[in-house]
C-alpha positions in Angstrom: 0.0 0.0 0.0 1.2 3.5 -0.7 0.0 4.7 2.7 2.0 4.2 5.9 0.1 2.2 8.5 -1.5 4.4 11.1 -1.8 7.3 8.8 -4.3 8.6 6.3 -3.2 10.4 3.2 -5.8 12.9 2.0 -4.9 12.8 -1.6 -7.8 15.0 -2.7 -9.1 17.5 -0.2 -11.7 18.5 -2.7 -13.4 15.2 -2.9 -17.2 15.6 -2.8 -18.5 14.6 0.6 -22.0 14.8 2.1 -22.2 16.5 5.4 -24.7 15.2 7.9 -27.7 17.2 9.0 -27.4 18.1 12.7 -30.3 18.7 14.9 -28.7 21.9 16.3 -26.7 22.8 13.2 -23.1 23.5 12.9 -21.3 25.8 15.3 -20.5 29.3 14.1 -18.6 30.3 17.2 -16.2 28.3 19.4 -17.8 26.8 22.4 -16.6 28.3 25.7 -15.8 26.3 28.8 -19.0 27.5 30.5 -21.1 26.4 27.5 -19.5 23.0 27.6 -20.1 22.6 31.3 -23.8 23.6 30.7 -24.3 21.2 27.7 -22.6 18.2 29.4 -23.4 18.5 33.1 -26.6 20.5 33.2 -28.5 19.9 30.0 -26.9 16.5 29.4 -27.5 17.1 25.7 -24.3 15.9 23.9 -25.9 16.3 20.4 -25.6 20.1 21.0 -21.8 19.7 20.8 -20.7 20.0 17.2 -18.0 21.0 14.8 -18.0 24.0 12.6 -19.1 23.4 9.0 -15.5 23.6 7.8 -14.3 21.2 10.5 -17.1 18.7 9.7 -16.1 19.0 6.0 -12.5 18.2 6.8 -13.6 15.3 9.0 -15.8 13.8 6.2 -12.9 14.2 3.7 -10.6 12.4 6.2 -13.2 9.6 6.6 -13.6 9.2 2.9 -9.9 8.7 2.4 -9.6 6.5 5.6 -12.3 4.2 4.1 -10.2 3.9 0.9 -7.0 3.0 2.8 -8.3 0.8 5.6 -10.5 -2.3 5.6 -12.7 -0.6 8.2 -12.9 2.3 10.7 -12.1 -0.2 13.5 -9.0 -1.3 11.7 -7.8 2.3 11.5 -8.4 2.8 15.2 -6.7 -0.4 16.2 -3.7 0.4 14.1 -3.4 4.2 14.7 -4.5 4.4 18.3 -3.6 1.0 19.8 -0.6 0.3 17.7 -1.7 -3.0 16.3 0.2 -4.6 13.5 -1.0 -3.4 10.0 -1.4 -6.1 7.4 -1.7 -5.0 3.7 -4.7 -6.9 2.3 -5.4 -6.9 -1.4 -8.4 -8.7 -2.9 -11.3 -8.3 -5.2 -13.5 -7.8 -2.2 -12.0 -4.4 -1.6 -12.3 -3.3 -5.3 -8.8 -4.4 -6.1 -7.2 -1.9 -3.7 -4.6 -2.3 -1.1 -6.0 -1.7 2.4 -4.7 -2.0 5.9 -6.2 -4.5 8.2 -5.4 -4.8 11.9 -3.8 -7.9 13.3 -5.1 -9.3 15.5 -8.6 -8.3 14.5 -11.0 -7.0 17.1 -12.7 -10.4 17.3 -9.3 -12.1 17.9 -8.4 -9.9 20.8 -8.4 -11.9 24.1 -8.6 -9.1 26.6 -9.8 -5.5 26.6 -7.3 -2.6 26.1 -7.8 1.1 26.6 -6.0 4.2 25.6 -6.6 7.9 26.3 -5.7 10.2 23.4 -6.5 13.7 22.2 -9.3 13.8 19.7 -8.1 14.2 16.1 -11.3 16.0 15.2 -12.6 17.8 18.3 -15.7 19.9 18.4 -15.6 23.6 17.7 -14.2 24.7 21.0 -12.0 27.5 22.2 -8.3 27.0 21.5 -7.2 26.5 25.1 -9.7 23.6 25.6 -8.5 20.1 24.8 -10.9 17.2 23.8 -9.7 13.7 24.7 -11.2 10.3 23.8 -11.0 7.2 25.9 -10.9 4.3 23.5 -11.5 0.7 24.7 -11.7 -2.6 22.9 -14.0 -5.5 23.7 -16.3 -3.9 26.2 -17.8 -0.6 27.3 -15.8 1.9 29.3 -16.7 1.9 33.0 -17.2 4.8 35.4 -14.0 3.7 37.2 -12.0 3.9 34.0 -13.4 7.3 33.3 -12.3 8.4 36.8 -8.8 6.9 36.1 -8.6 8.8 32.8 -9.6 12.0 34.6 -6.8 11.4 37.2 -4.3 10.8 34.4 -5.2 14.0 32.7 -5.1 15.9 36.0 -1.6 14.6 36.8 -0.3 15.0 33.2 -1.7 18.5 32.5 -2.3 19.9 36.0 -5.9 20.2 35.0 -7.4 20.4 38.5 -11.2 20.0 38.3 -11.5 21.3 34.8 -12.5 17.9 33.3 -15.9 17.0 31.9 -17.2 13.7 30.5 
């Protein structure tokens, strides 16, 4: 494959993509910390969090290219976030293209793994705010694991109580 494992090459940033219709639309201003606290902790209305139109376009272009270069989104996450081995698979099933597949596959993993990473495509938020994702294989993330991730962020970034989930 012409793409390095764990990466996505956006060969054509102008590829036509369809943007999803959002219940609350796309953000036109960056969300402040106070807005995020209200949306997450008070309203508990996560769909209100969104990207700007431009950010969503960039995300959809990335997804388009990722789907061309990886057997699935799961394969991309296992390779790029968890560091799984990438195997170049070529067959008529994937339209004669080389695509990366994770080894082992998700179904072959014996025990769950988790990793906390900064979101590659965060919502439209103020520049000083960071958006992290806690990825986990095999099973759902527990409340205890969320607390552990918050502690990790606090110790790593001296974030104090400024963490939402």
